[in-house]
C-alpha positions as CSV (number, residue, x, y, z in Angstrom):
1,X,172.3,158.8,87.6
2,X,171.5,159.2,83.9
3,X,172.5,156.3,81.6
4,X,172.9,157.0,77.9
5,X,172.0,155.1,74.8
6,X,174.7,154.0,72.4
7,X,173.5,156.8,70.0
8,X,173.8,159.4,72.7
9,X,177.3,158.1,73.7
10,X,178.3,158.6,70.1
11,X,177.1,162.2,70.1
12,X,178.9,162.8,73.4
13,X,182.1,161.5,71.8
14,X,181.8,164.1,69.1
15,X,181.5,166.8,71.7
16,X,184.4,165.4,73.7
17,X,186.6,165.2,70.6
18,X,185.9,168.8,69.8
19,X,187.3,169.8,73.2
20,X,190.3,167.6,72.4
21,X,190.8,169.4,69.0
22,X,190.6,172.8,70.7
23,X,193.1,171.8,73.4
24,X,195.4,170.4,70.6
25,X,195.2,173.8,69.0
26,X,196.2,175.4,72.3
27,X,199.2,172.9,72.5
28,X,200.5,174.3,69.2
29,X,199.9,177.9,70.2
30,X,201.0,178.3,73.8
31,X,204.4,179.8,74.5
32,X,206.1,182.4,76.7
33,X,204.5,185.8,75.9
34,X,201.1,184.5,75.0
35,X,198.3,185.4,77.3
36,X,195.6,183.2,78.7
37,X,193.1,185.7,77.3
38,X,194.4,185.0,73.8
39,X,194.0,181.3,74.5
40,X,190.4,182.0,75.6
41,X,189.7,183.7,72.2
42,X,191.4,180.9,70.3
43,X,189.3,178.2,72.0
44,X,186.1,180.2,71.4
45,X,187.0,180.4,67.7
46,X,187.7,176.7,67.3
47,X,184.5,175.7,69.1
48,X,182.2,178.1,67.2
49,X,183.9,177.2,63.8
50,X,182.7,173.6,64.5
51,X,179.1,174.6,65.1
52,X,179.3,174.3,68.9
53,X,179.2,176.8,71.8
54,X,181.5,177.1,74.8
55,X,179.6,175.7,77.8
56,X,181.5,177.6,80.5
57,X,180.6,181.1,79.3
58,X,177.8,182.4,81.6
59,X,177.6,179.1,83.5
60,X,176.5,180.3,86.9
61,X,177.8,183.7,85.9
62,X,181.3,182.5,84.8
63,X,182.6,185.3,82.5
64,X,184.9,183.4,80.1
65,X,185.0,180.5,77.7
66,X,187.8,178.6,79.4
67,X,189.3,178.2,82.8
68,X,193.0,179.0,82.7
69,X,194.8,178.0,85.9
70,X,198.5,178.9,86.2
71,X,200.9,177.5,88.8
72,X,199.2,177.7,92.2
73,X,195.7,178.1,90.7
74,X,194.0,174.7,91.0
75,X,190.9,175.4,88.9
76,X,188.5,178.1,87.6
77,X,191.3,180.6,86.9
78,X,190.2,183.7,84.9
79,X,191.9,184.2,81.6
80,X,193.9,187.5,81.7
81,X,196.5,189.6,79.9
82,X,199.5,188.5,82.0
83,X,202.0,186.9,79.6
84,X,202.8,183.3,80.2
85,X,206.4,182.8,81.2
86,X,209.0,180.1,81.0
87,X,208.5,177.6,83.8
88,X,204.7,178.1,84.1
89,X,202.3,175.2,84.5
90,X,199.2,176.2,82.6
91,X,196.0,174.1,83.0
92,X,193.3,174.8,80.3
93,X,189.8,173.5,81.1
94,X,187.2,173.7,78.3
95,X,183.6,172.7,77.9
96,X,181.5,172.7,74.8
97,X,177.9,172.0,73.8
98,X,177.6,170.2,70.4
99,X,174.2,168.9,69.2
100,X,172.8,169.3,72.7
101,X,175.5,167.3,74.5
102,X,178.5,168.4,76.6
103,X,182.2,167.7,76.3
104,X,184.4,168.8,79.2
105,X,188.0,168.1,79.9
106,X,191.3,169.7,80.9
107,X,195.0,169.4,80.2
108,X,198.0,170.9,82.0
109,X,200.9,172.2,79.9
110,X,204.5,172.7,81.0
111,X,205.9,175.8,79.4
112,X,209.7,175.5,79.2
113,X,211.9,174.2,81.9
114,X,210.7,173.3,85.4
115,X,212.1,171.6,88.5
116,X,212.2,167.8,88.5
117,X,209.7,167.7,91.4
118,X,207.1,169.6,89.3
119,X,207.8,167.5,86.2
120,X,207.1,164.4,88.4
121,X,203.8,166.0,89.7
122,X,202.6,166.4,86.1
123,X,203.6,162.8,85.2
124,X,202.0,161.3,88.3
125,X,198.8,163.3,88.0
126,X,198.3,162.2,84.4
127,X,199.1,158.6,85.4
128,X,196.5,158.8,88.2
129,X,193.8,159.8,85.7
130,X,194.3,156.6,83.8
131,X,194.4,154.5,87.0
132,X,191.0,155.9,87.9
133,X,189.6,155.2,84.4
134,X,190.7,151.6,84.7
135,X,188.2,151.2,87.5
136,X,185.3,152.8,85.6
137,X,183.7,149.4,84.7
138,X,180.3,147.8,85.2
139,X,179.6,146.8,88.8
140,X,182.5,148.7,90.2
141,X,181.7,151.6,92.5
142,X,182.7,155.3,92.3
143,X,184.9,154.8,95.4
144,X,187.0,152.4,93.3
145,X,187.9,155.3,90.9
146,X,188.5,157.6,93.8
147,X,190.8,155.3,95.7
148,X,192.9,154.4,92.6
149,X,193.6,158.2,92.1
150,X,194.4,158.8,95.7
151,X,196.5,155.7,96.1
152,X,198.8,156.8,93.2
153,X,199.1,160.5,94.0
154,X,198.8,160.7,97.8
155,X,199.7,157.3,99.3
156,X,202.5,156.5,96.9
157,X,203.9,160.0,96.1
158,X,202.9,162.2,99.0
159,X,200.9,164.8,97.0
160,X,197.9,166.7,98.1
161,X,194.6,165.5,96.7
162,X,192.0,168.4,96.6
163,X,188.9,167.5,98.6
164,X,186.6,170.4,97.7
165,X,186.4,169.8,94.0
166,X,185.4,166.6,92.2
167,X,184.7,165.0,88.9
168,X,181.1,164.4,87.8
169,X,178.6,162.9,85.5
170,X,178.2,164.5,82.1
171,X,175.4,164.6,79.5
172,X,172.9,167.1,78.4
173,X,174.0,169.0,81.5
174,X,177.5,170.0,82.4
175,X,177.2,168.5,85.8
176,X,175.2,165.5,86.5
177,X,175.2,162.8,89.3
178,X,177.3,161.2,90.5
179,X,180.1,163.2,92.0
180,X,183.5,161.6,91.5
181,X,185.9,162.5,94.2
182,X,189.7,162.0,93.8
183,X,189.9,160.4,97.2
184,X,187.9,157.7,99.0
185,X,187.6,154.0,99.8
186,X,187.3,151.0,97.5
187,X,183.8,149.6,97.5
188,X,182.1,152.8,98.5
189,X,179.7,154.9,96.6
190,X,177.2,154.2,93.8
191,X,177.6,151.1,91.7
192,X,178.2,151.9,88.1
193,X,176.2,150.5,85.2
194,X,176.9,150.5,81.5
195,X,176.8,153.8,79.6
196,X,177.2,156.1,82.6
197,X,179.3,159.0,81.3
198,X,181.8,160.6,83.7
199,X,184.3,163.4,83.7
200,X,187.1,162.1,85.8
201,X,189.5,164.9,86.8
202,X,192.3,164.5,89.4
203,X,193.3,167.9,90.8
204,X,196.6,167.3,92.6
205,X,198.8,169.7,94.5
206,X,202.6,169.5,95.0
207,X,202.1,170.4,98.7
208,X,199.1,170.6,100.9
209,X,195.6,169.5,99.7
210,X,194.2,172.6,101.3
211,X,192.8,175.3,99.0
212,X,191.0,178.6,99.2
213,X,188.8,180.7,96.8
214,X,190.1,184.1,95.7
215,X,188.1,187.3,96.1
216,X,186.6,186.9,92.6
217,X,184.5,184.1,93.9
218,X,185.9,181.6,91.3
219,X,189.6,181.2,91.3
220,X,190.7,178.3,93.6
221,X,194.3,178.4,94.8
222,X,196.6,176.2,96.9
223,X,196.9,177.4,100.5
224,X,200.7,177.0,100.5
225,X,201.2,178.7,97.1
226,X,202.7,175.5,95.5
227,X,201.9,174.2,92.0
228,X,198.7,172.3,91.2
229,X,198.1,170.1,88.2
230,X,194.8,169.1,86.6
231,X,194.0,166.5,83.9
232,X,190.5,165.5,82.9
233,X,189.0,162.9,80.5
234,X,185.4,162.2,79.5
235,X,184.7,158.4,79.7
236,X,181.8,156.0,79.3
237,X,181.5,153.0,81.7
238,X,181.6,149.7,79.9
239,X,181.8,146.0,81.0
240,X,185.4,145.2,80.6
241,X,187.2,148.5,79.9
242,X,186.0,152.1,80.0
243,X,185.5,153.9,76.7
244,X,187.5,157.1,76.6
245,X,185.5,159.6,74.6
246,X,188.2,162.4,74.6
247,X,191.6,162.1,73.0
248,X,194.8,163.2,74.6
249,X,196.9,161.7,71.7
250,X,196.3,164.7,69.4
251,X,197.1,167.1,72.2
252,X,200.3,165.2,73.0
253,X,201.3,165.2,69.4
254,X,200.9,168.9,69.1
255,X,202.7,169.4,72.4
256,X,205.7,167.4,71.2
257,X,206.0,169.6,68.1
258,X,205.9,172.8,70.1
259,X,209.5,173.4,71.2
260,X,208.3,175.9,73.9
261,X,206.6,173.0,75.8
262,X,208.2,170.4,77.9
263,X,206.9,166.9,77.2
264,X,209.9,165.0,78.7
265,X,207.6,163.1,81.1
266,X,206.4,160.7,78.3
């Protein structure tokens, strides 16, 4: 595991906040009729206008700037020209490289009206992210984060916690050790020290936890075709309370102003 200096953490926060700014721009733009390919271009423009580059583009051959995962797509969905419609759940995952450091997080948007059970899935998944972050403190173990997420989503609410995809360390590389599963046992896994930077990202399904990868080799979908939700923050491990490097508040503020989005789970 790679531990950062305070100066490096400050640079990583700048990268993370740029992702947040781009996702806040998406929050003001997204509506029925817009395509995920348009959102891809919008994010590319915001990132490049701030002197950074999208980190997903060409990463292991990935052909887009963002991952746009709609409804039963868990992660790694390709942006396309299909118009977003009322009732869609749209997860946008974006990574950037700014001054040599990565920012990487995701946010799930509710477009228009959805069933109460889906609204609750979004609410609980976002809550679980913060419950995991609460455990990202010095001398805790990765399994403490994992268990906190699984306890809130699966044990308390009966949702499917994806096993095949996990959170991860973050730094000069998009993916660093350790892996951060969204399921596990308290007290298991590597012990965390100060200034370990992690991308914590619960990927939670309304139904089964089982998933499959589409023929494109990237798009991961739920096996039962039910909705999946994805939220992700960049955080830095500290002694008493994790430092959240990314900022959902600016995304949520833009979300509330967009009458095409449903933010009634606040």
